Each structure stands twice: as C-alpha cells, then as structure tokens.
C-alpha positions in Angstrom: 118.4 -130.5 100.1 118.5 -126.6 100.3 117.7 -124.6 97.2 120.6 -123.3 95.1 121.3 -119.7 96.0 120.5 -117.4 93.1 122.1 -114.2 94.4 125.8 -113.4 95.2 127.4 -115.5 97.9 128.3 -113.5 101.0 131.9 -114.8 101.0 132.4 -113.3 97.6 130.2 -110.2 97.7 132.8 -107.7 98.8 135.4 -109.0 96.3 132.9 -108.9 93.5 131.7 -105.4 94.5 135.3 -104.1 94.6 136.0 -105.7 91.2 132.8 -104.3 89.8 133.6 -100.8 91.0 137.1 -100.9 89.5 135.7 -102.2 86.2 133.0 -99.6 86.2 135.6 -96.8 86.6 137.5 -98.2 83.6 134.3 -98.6 81.6 133.6 -94.8 81.6 136.4 -93.9 79.3 136.3 -97.1 77.4 132.6 -96.8 76.6 132.9 -93.2 75.6 135.9 -94.0 73.4 134.0 -96.8 71.6 131.1 -94.4 71.0 133.5 -92.0 69.4 134.9 -94.9 67.3 131.4 -95.8 66.1 130.7 -92.2 65.1 127.9 -91.6 67.6 127.3 -89.8 70.8 129.8 -91.2 73.4 126.9 -91.6 75.9 125.6 -94.5 73.9 128.9 -96.3 74.8 128.3 -95.6 78.5 124.7 -96.9 78.4 126.0 -100.0 76.5 128.7 -100.6 79.1 126.0 -100.7 81.8 123.4 -102.8 80.0 126.0 -105.2 78.5 127.8 -106.0 81.8 124.5 -106.3 83.7 122.5 -108.5 81.4 125.5 -110.4 80.0 126.8 -111.1 83.6 123.5 -112.6 84.5 123.3 -115.0 81.5 126.7 -116.2 80.5 128.0 -119.7 81.2 131.5 -118.2 81.6 131.0 -116.5 85.0 133.9 -114.1 84.9 133.3 -112.9 81.3 132.5 -109.2 81.0 130.2 -108.2 78.1 130.8 -104.6 77.2 131.8 -102.3 74.3 134.7 -103.5 72.2 136.8 -101.7 69.6 136.2 -104.2 66.8 132.4 -104.2 67.3 132.4 -100.4 67.5 134.4 -100.1 64.3 132.0 -102.5 62.5 129.1 -100.4 63.9 130.7 -97.2 62.6 131.2 -98.7 59.2 127.6 -99.9 59.0 126.3 -96.4 59.9 128.5 -94.4 57.5 125.8 -94.2 54.8 123.0 -93.3 57.3 122.1 -89.6 57.4 123.3 -87.8 60.5 119.7 -87.1 61.7 118.8 -90.8 61.6 122.1 -92.2 63.0 121.0 -92.5 66.6 117.8 -94.4 65.7 119.7 -96.6 63.2 122.2 -97.4 66.0 119.5 -98.7 68.2 118.0 -100.8 65.4 121.4 -102.2 64.5 122.2 -103.2 68.1 118.9 -105.0 68.6 119.1 -106.7 65.2 122.7 -107.8 66.0 121.4 -109.3 69.3 118.6 -111.2 67.5 121.1 -112.6 65.0 123.3 -113.8 67.9 120.3 -115.5 69.4 119.5 -117.2 66.1 123.2 -118.3 65.8 123.1 -119.7 69.3 120.0 -121.7 68.6 121.6 -123.0 65.4 124.8 -123.9 67.2 126.8 -121.8 64.8 129.5 -121.2 67.5 130.9 -124.7 66.9 132.0 -123.6 63.4 134.3 -120.8 64.7 137.1 -123.4 64.9 137.2 -123.4 61.1 138.2 -119.8 61.0 141.9 -119.8 60.3 144.3 -118.4 62.9 146.1 -116.4 60.2 142.7 -114.9 59.1 142.0 -113.9 62.7 145.4 -112.4 63.2 145.2 -110.5 59.9 141.7 -109.2 60.7 142.7 -108.0 64.2 145.8 -106.4 62.9 143.8 -104.6 60.2 141.3 -103.5 62.8 144.1 -102.1 65.0 145.6 -100.2 62.0 142.2 -98.9 61.0 141.6 -97.6 64.6 145.0 -95.9 64.5 144.3 -94.2 61.2 140.8 -93.1 62.2 141.8 -91.6 65.6 145.1 -89.9 64.9 143.4 -87.0 63.1 141.1 -86.4 66.2 144.1 -86.6 68.5 146.0 -83.9 66.6 143.0 -81.7 65.8 142.7 -82.2 62.0 139.9 -83.7 59.8 140.3 -86.3 57.1 138.0 -88.0 54.7 138.0 -91.0 52.4 136.0 -94.2 51.5 138.5 -96.5 53.4 141.1 -96.4 56.1 143.8 -96.4 53.4 142.3 -93.4 51.7 142.0 -91.6 55.0 145.7 -92.3 55.8 146.7 -90.7 52.5 144.5 -87.7 53.3 146.1 -87.5 56.8 149.5 -87.0 55.2 148.3 -83.9 53.5 146.9 -82.5 56.7 150.0 -82.8 58.9 150.8 -79.1 58.4 147.6 -78.1 60.1 148.1 -79.8 63.5 146.3 -78.1 66.4 149.0 -77.9 69.2 146.4 -77.7 72.0 144.7 -80.9 70.8 148.0 -82.6 70.4 149.0 -81.7 74.0 145.7 -83.1 75.3 146.1 -86.3 73.3 149.8 -86.7 74.2 149.0 -86.1 77.9 146.3 -88.8 77.8 148.6 -91.3 76.1 151.3 -90.7 78.7 149.0 -91.1 81.7 147.4 -94.4 80.4 150.8 -95.7 79.3 152.4 -95.1 82.7 149.5 -96.2 84.9 148.8 -99.2 82.6 152.1 -100.7 83.7 151.4 -100.4 87.4 148.9 -101.9 89.9 146.7 -98.8 89.2 145.8 -100.1 85.8 142.1 -99.7 86.5 142.6 -95.9 87.0 144.8 -95.5 84.0 142.0 -94.8 81.5 140.1 -92.7 83.9 143.2 -90.5 84.6 143.8 -90.2 80.9 140.5 -88.4 80.5 140.3 -86.7 83.9 143.6 -84.8 83.6 143.0 -83.4 80.1 139.4 -82.6 81.1 140.9 -80.2 83.8 143.4 -78.4 81.5 140.7 -77.6 78.9 139.4 -75.0 81.4 142.6 -72.9 80.6 142.2 -70.3 77.9 144.8 -71.8 75.5 142.7 -74.9 75.2 139.3 -73.2 74.4 139.2 -74.6 70.9 139.9 -78.2 71.8 136.9 -80.4 70.7 134.8 -81.7 73.6 132.3 -84.5 73.9 129.4 -82.0 74.4 129.9 -80.9 70.8 128.8 -84.3 69.5 125.2 -83.7 70.6 122.9 -83.5 73.6 124.1 -85.5 76.6 121.3 -87.2 78.6 121.6 -86.8 82.3 119.0 -89.2 83.6 118.4 -92.9 83.4 118.2 -94.4 79.9 114.6 -95.0 78.9 113.5 -97.9 76.7 113.3 -97.0 73.1 111.5 -98.9 70.3 113.6 -99.1 67.1 112.4 -97.5 63.9 111.9 -100.3 61.4 111.7 -97.9 58.5 115.4 -97.4 58.8 116.1 -101.1 58.0 118.3 -101.4 54.9 120.4 -104.2 53.4 123.5 -102.3 54.5 122.3 -102.2 58.1 121.5 -105.9 58.0 125.0 -106.7 56.7 126.5 -104.5 59.4 124.5 -106.3 62.1 125.6 -109.6 60.7 129.3 -108.5 60.8 128.9 -107.3 64.3 127.4 -110.6 65.3 130.2 -112.6 63.8 132.9 -110.4 65.4 131.2 -110.8 68.8 130.9 -114.5 68.3 134.6 -115.0 67.5 135.7 -112.6 70.3 133.4 -114.4 72.8 135.0 -117.7 72.0 138.4 -116.1 72.6 137.3 -114.7 75.9 136.1 -118.2 77.1 139.5 -119.6 76.3 141.2 -116.8 78.3 139.4 -117.3 81.6 140.4 -120.0 84.2 138.3 -123.2 84.2 135.7 -122.3 81.5 132.6 -124.5 81.5 133.1 -127.8 79.6 129.5 -128.4 78.9 128.7 -129.0 75.2 126.3 -126.1 75.0 128.5 -123.6 77.0 129.7 -121.7 73.9 126.2 -121.4 72.5 124.9 -120.2 75.9 127.7 -117.5 76.0 126.6 -116.3 72.6 123.0 -116.3 73.6 123.9 -114.2 76.6 125.7 -111.7 74.4 122.6 -111.6 72.2 120.5 -110.8 75.3 123.0 -108.1 76.3 122.7 -106.5 72.8 119.0 -106.5 72.7 118.9 -104.9 76.2 121.6 -102.4 75.2 119.6 -101.4 72.1 116.3 -100.9 74.1 118.2 -98.9 76.7 119.9 -96.6 74.1 123.2 -98.4 73.9 125.5 -99.6 71.1 126.6 -103.2 70.3 128.5 -105.1 73.0 130.4 -108.4 73.2 132.7 -110.4 75.4 135.8 -108.3 76.0 139.2 -109.9 76.5 140.7 -106.8 78.2 137.6 -106.1 80.4 137.5 -109.8 81.4 141.2 -109.8 82.2 140.8 -106.7 84.3 137.8 -108.3 86.1 140.0 -111.3 87.1 142.9 -109.1 88.1 140.7 -107.1 90.4 139.7 -110.2 92.3 136.3 -111.1 90.8 135.0 -114.5 92.1 131.6 -114.9 90.5 129.3 -113.5 87.7 128.0 -110.9 90.2 131.2 -108.8 89.6 130.0 -108.1 86.1 126.5 -107.4 87.4 127.9 -104.9 90.0 130.0 -103.4 87.2 126.9 -102.6 85.2 125.1 -101.0 88.1 128.1 -98.9 89.1 128.6 -97.6 85.5 125.0 -96.3 85.6 125.5 -94.7 89.0 128.7 -93.0 87.9 127.0 -91.7 84.7 124.2 -90.2 86.9 126.6 -88.7 89.4 129.2 -87.3 87.0 127.0 -86.9 83.9 127.5 -83.1 83.9 131.3 -83.6 83.6 131.2 -86.0 80.8 130.5 -83.3 78.3 133.8 -81.6 79.2 136.0 -84.6 78.2 138.3 -83.6 75.3 137.9 -85.6 72.2 141.7 -85.9 71.6 141.9 -87.7 75.0 139.3 -90.3 73.9 141.1 -90.7 70.6 144.4 -91.3 72.5 142.7 -94.0 74.6 141.6 -95.8 71.4 145.1 -95.4 69.9 146.6 -96.9 73.0 144.2 -99.8 73.0 144.9 -100.4 69.2 148.6 -100.5 69.8 148.3 -102.9 72.7 146.0 -105.2 70.8 148.6 -105.8 68.0 150.2 -109.2 68.5 153.7 -109.0 67.0 154.8 -112.4 68.2 151.9 -114.1 66.5 152.3 -112.1 63.4 156.0 -113.1 63.3 155.1 -116.8 63.9 152.7 -116.8 61.0 155.3 -115.2 58.7 158.0 -117.7 59.8 155.6 -120.5 59.0 155.4 -119.1 55.5 153.2 -120.6 52.8 149.5 -119.7 52.4 149.2 -118.5 56.0 151.4 -115.5 55.4 149.4 -114.6 52.2 146.1 -115.0 54.1 147.2 -112.7 56.9 148.2 -110.0 54.4 145.0 -110.3 52.4 142.8 -110.2 55.4 144.6 -107.2 56.9 144.5 -105.3 53.6 140.9 -106.1 53.1 140.1 -104.6 56.5 142.1 -101.4 55.5 140.6 -101.1 52.0 137.0 -102.3 52.4 134.1 -101.7 54.7 134.3 -103.9 57.8 131.3 -106.0 56.8 132.9 -106.8 53.5 136.3 -107.5 55.2 134.6 -109.9 57.5 133.1 -111.7 54.5 136.5 -111.9 52.9 137.9 -113.4 56.1 135.2 -116.0 56.3 135.6 -116.9 52.6 139.4 -117.2 53.0 138.9 -119.5 56.0 136.5 -121.7 54.0 139.0 -121.9 51.1 141.8 -122.7 53.5 139.8 -125.5 55.1 138.9 -127.0 51.8 142.5 -126.8 50.7 143.7 -128.4 53.9 141.1 -131.2 53.5 142.5 -131.9 50.1 146.2 -131.7 51.1 145.9 -133.7 54.3 144.0 -136.6 52.6 146.2 -139.5 51.7 145.8 -143.3 51.2 148.2 -145.9 52.5 148.4 -149.7 52.2 148.2 -151.9 55.2 149.9 -155.3 55.0 149.0 -158.0 57.6 152.0 -159.2 59.5 152.8 -162.7 60.9 152.0 -161.6 64.5 148.5 -160.4 63.6 149.3 -156.7 63.2 149.2 -154.4 60.2 152.2 -152.8 58.5 151.9 -149.4 56.7 153.2 -149.1 53.1 152.9 -146.8 50.2 149.9 -147.8 48.1 150.3 -149.4 44.6 149.6 -147.3 41.6 147.9 -150.4 40.0 146.4 -153.2 42.0 147.9 -156.7 41.7 145.7 -159.4 40.1 144.5 -162.2 42.3 145.5 -160.2 45.4 143.8 -158.7 48.5 144.9 -155.1 49.1 144.1 -153.3 52.4 143.9 -149.5 52.2 143.5 -147.0 54.9 142.7 -143.3 54.6 144.1 -140.3 56.5 142.5 -136.9 56.6 139.0 -135.5 55.7 136.7 -137.3 53.3 134.5 -134.2 52.9 134.3 -131.8 49.9 137.8 -131.6 48.3 139.1 -134.5 50.4 136.5 -136.8 48.8 137.6 -135.8 45.3 141.2 -136.3 46.2 140.3 -139.7 47.6 138.8 -140.7 44.3 142.0 -139.5 42.4 144.4 -141.4 44.7 142.7 -144.8 44.6 144.9 -147.5 42.8 143.7 -148.5 39.3 141.7 -151.7 39.1 143.1 -155.0 37.8 141.5 -158.4 37.1 140.2 -160.4 40.0 141.2 -158.2 43.0 139.8 -157.5 46.4 140.2 -154.2 48.1 139.6 -153.7 51.8 139.1 -150.1 52.7 139.4 -149.3 56.4 137.1 -146.5 57.7 137.7 -146.9 61.4 136.7 -143.8 63.4 134.7 -142.1 60.7 131.5 -140.8 62.2 130.4 -138.9 59.1 131.1 -139.1 55.4 129.6 -137.0 52.6 127.6 -138.0 49.6 130.6 -137.1 47.4 132.6 -139.7 49.1 129.9 -142.3 48.9 129.5 -141.7 45.2 133.2 -142.2 44.7 133.2 -145.3 46.8 130.3 -146.9 44.8 131.9 -146.0 41.4 135.2 -147.6 42.5 133.4 -150.7 43.7 131.6 -151.0 40.3 135.0 -150.7 38.5 136.3 -153.5 40.5 133.2 -155.6 39.9 133.5 -155.1 36.2 136.9 -156.8 36.3 135.8 -159.6 38.6 136.8 -158.0 41.9 135.1 -156.9 45.1 135.2 -154.1 47.7 135.1 -154.6 51.4 134.7 -151.7 53.8 135.9 -152.4 57.3 135.8 -150.7 60.7 132.5 -149.0 59.8 130.3 -147.4 62.5 127.0 -149.4 62.2 124.8 -146.3 62.6 126.7 -144.5 59.9 126.4 -147.2 57.4 122.8 -148.0 58.1 122.0 -144.3 57.5 123.7 -144.5 54.1 122.0 -147.7 53.2 118.7 -146.0 53.7 119.5 -142.7 51.9 121.9 -143.7 49.2 121.8 -147.5 48.9 124.8 -149.8 48.6 125.2 -152.1 45.6 126.0 -155.9 46.0 129.6 -155.3 45.0 130.3 -153.7 48.4 130.5 -155.8 51.6 130.4 -153.9 54.9 132.3 -155.3 58.0 131.2 -153.4 61.1 133.7 -152.1 63.6 134.7 -154.1 66.6 136.1 -153.1 70.0 139.6 -154.4 69.2 141.4 -152.2 66.8 142.2 -153.8 63.4 140.1 -156.9 64.1 137.3 -156.1 61.6 140.0 -155.2 58.9 141.7 -158.6 59.4 138.3 -160.3 59.2 137.6 -158.5 56.0 141.0 -159.5 54.7 140.3 -163.2 55.5 136.8 -163.0 53.9 138.4 -161.3 50.8 141.0 -164.1 50.6 138.3 -166.8 50.7 136.3 -164.8 48.1 139.2 -164.8 45.7 139.8 -168.5 46.2 136.2 -169.2 45.4 136.5 -167.2 42.2 139.5 -169.2 41.2 137.8 -172.5 41.9 134.6 -171.6 40.1 134.4 -172.6 36.3 134.7 -169.7 33.9 131.5 -168.7 32.2 131.5 -169.2 28.4 
C-alpha cells in the first residue's frame, strides 16, 4: 500500500494557496490591531499571525482551523502586562506567550478540554459581551485622538466622557474612514480585502499636511524589517501576575478553540481530537513566543474566512503563515505609516460584530439564574482585570453546575405492573411496613446531588425492603456511597434491607475494594434487558420479607 502523502495534495494546492493568500492579506491588519490591543508593538501581532497559522496548521486535528491572534487573547495579554514596566514589556510578552503555550500543552496532556462543557452558556455570553464592551471602551479614545486612564474599563469609560471636548478631528476622520471601508466591504464578496482597505486608504491620507499629527504605528517603537529571530525568554521577569495572565490566556484559547471546532464542517470525532487541537495551539504559542510573537488561538472569524475562501486542507493555514511573513518583508517599510486610529477602528468593528444580540436576548427571556450570571460575568469583565474576570466566570460555572446537580436530582417510585413492566409514581414520605418499595433516581449523584439524594429518601419503617435502581450509572462519588450505606444501616436497625439493582459490575467492584459494602446491602448486577435486574431484586426482596415474617421473633 502506498505511503500516506504528508504534503499538500495537488488537486487542492491551488485552492489552498489562494485561500492562504486571502487570509494572509486579512491577517496584516488583524495582527497589527491585536498588537495594539495588547499594548505592544503591532509587529508582534504580525509575527504571531505568521507563526500561529504555520505551526497550528501543521498540528491541529481540525484541518481548516486557523490559529492566529484573537481579540480576547490580546485583551487578556494587555491586562497581564499592565503592571510590567515599559522597558521590560516586550521581553515579558515573549515569556507570557511561551508560558501560555506550555500551560496549553499541560492542559492537553491532562485532558482538561473535556471539562469545557461545564462552562455555562450564560457565562460565556456574558464574558464575550464584556470583552467586546471592553475593546470598544479601550479603542474609542485612540480612534478619536484622546487619551484616557483608569484601573478598569469602566473607569476608563468615565474618563472618556470628560475628554470628549478634546477630540482630534484628523484622527476621527481616519478612524471613521476605516470603519466605513471595512463596514462596506465586509458585506460584499471582497470581505478579505475589507480590513486591508481600512488601513491602506487612511495610510495614504496621512501624507497630507492636515493629518501630520495623527498617531502612527512607527511611534510605538522600532519596527523590525527582517525575519523574526528566535529569542529566549527572560525568566527573571516571571511574576505571579504574569503566571495568572498566562493561565487566563490559556483558558480563553481553550474555550475559543472548542468553539472553532464546532463551527467547521465535519470536525474530527476521535475522542482525543479536542486535546490534540489544544496541544496544537500550545505548539503555536511556544513557536510564536520564540519568534517574537504574542499569544494566538483558534479564531472563529479567521477560520470562517478560510472556509469561505475555498480552503480544502490544513495546508491553507500553512500557506497563510508563509504569506504573512512574505508580506511583512515586502511591505515592512509601509507598516510604520499605518494610522493608529485606523487600527482602533478595526478593533471597534470586530468588537461590534462579535456581540451576539440574539443569544443575549434568549438568555434574558429564559430568565432565572442565567440572566443574573450573564450580567455578573459581563460586569466582572468591565470592572476587573481579565484574569480575575476569567476566574469569576469559572467559579460561576462551577456554582451553576453544582446548583443544577442539586435541582435536577429527584427520586421516584417504580411499581411493578401485571404485564411485567414498571409504573412511575411519586415516592412515599415514609416507607410502608412489610412492603417492598422500588426507587429510581434522576439527575447527578455527585456533590450537591448526593446530599439532595440523602435528603429525599423516604423515612424508614419496620420490616421494609427498598430496591434502589442505579441503571446507567458509570460513576458515583464517595458522598453518595456514604449516604447509601447510612440509609441501609437505618433500614437494618428496623429489620429492613436495601437492594441496589442495575449496577455496573465494574463500578460496584471498585467500591467494594475502596469503600467496602456492609451485609445490609445486596447488589444485583445489571442485565442486558432493561428492568430485569430490578424485577429480580423486587422478587428477592419479597422472599426476604416473607422469610422475616416466618422466622420466630428473638426474645
């Protein structure tokens, strides 16, 4: 059998190359804008766009995913670098990017990606809405030529109100022109050229005398004109704040990467596919850091554009990374002339387009705790550093999950019918003496669910048998097992017995070894026919009760 081809297929090479070129053109303004958002030289965003797409494209399990700069990761980066002195910020950026990549590798190895499903939808919508609002607040001053300060986005917004009387008209014209160009072209088939036109046209008009004072990229620092050379991070700059920032970037990239997988056609269904995608993003970040870039991650917008441009394989992203570097080398001298208000306008446009009004409305219509969670997460993003806001979101998701476990858990009674089936009834508050009661459990039996289970169990009576159905449970916690044993002992003290039916044999043998099961619990293992083990337990319990009635009472 011929060996599997490692390089691009000929049939797809031209399509992938065209898609890569179109993506590279859009990456130039996007990468520079993300560098601006992170508060570093925009060239770092360009180098990241090249390294991220190239190395990420080679390694992902989602072939059409594009790993590049993202607004959310850039904002988290800027927040982590705020306390770093200006003269150390470039070196700290490299260290942050590499550290974030290493944390992504560790998370992939530990299969952390599978836990992203526990992050509440309302938390994610609130966080993304807060991110969009923060970008708007941070970039409007640059677009209109004023400066603001404050410890949070909310404080900067208040400061912006006081500066509205000092708007620089030339900067406002540049920003408005960029917004118009990207807004118009973004609705046409020339969407790939929209962002490029939004910086190219304002870059031409700054040559006119009236625009001499408009801030330009070259004022942010020296702009390299050659290939990015590998750079070793300065470990002396490692601080707890930088580690927290790298962790928040890693978490944001993880969640966004999962979203990208779901947005592409026919994503890989292999069990380890999500972890491999996250590992690939870790590789892209380590490479980006070594080659003087900023943090990168799976981008929904870049991936959507990649698909729209006709990409067929992963080599479209690889071509994209190569073309970005070529464009930087060819047009590097012109990058310094790009007006900062134009880049700010691009970020404002991206922030507005990333707001999801329909999903926000759906969460509010659903009401309840989801609405409160969305508001809390959005406000936390506006009022707190991004790393802290991410922590608040994760904590809220955990609380919501535990609350859901507790609410969803309920106990029902199953009554055997004449035709061999089981009828569902409300459970009794107190068990009936000399009676076999079959109980089934819905919902989670972990954490709060286990405590709720213990509270909902019917009170014991004299000489009763309880059959508890656990069909389909592949894992139960120690808290549940403790509640189960205590309930069995209460039944035993009053001359009763507990049967547990439908139990996975591997699960129960594990708990026999680790916890130990007392004699007052009888386990009936699951059978292939649904309900059969429960009916067997019911019959055994009935015979057990009859034997207790026939046996002489002890004096």
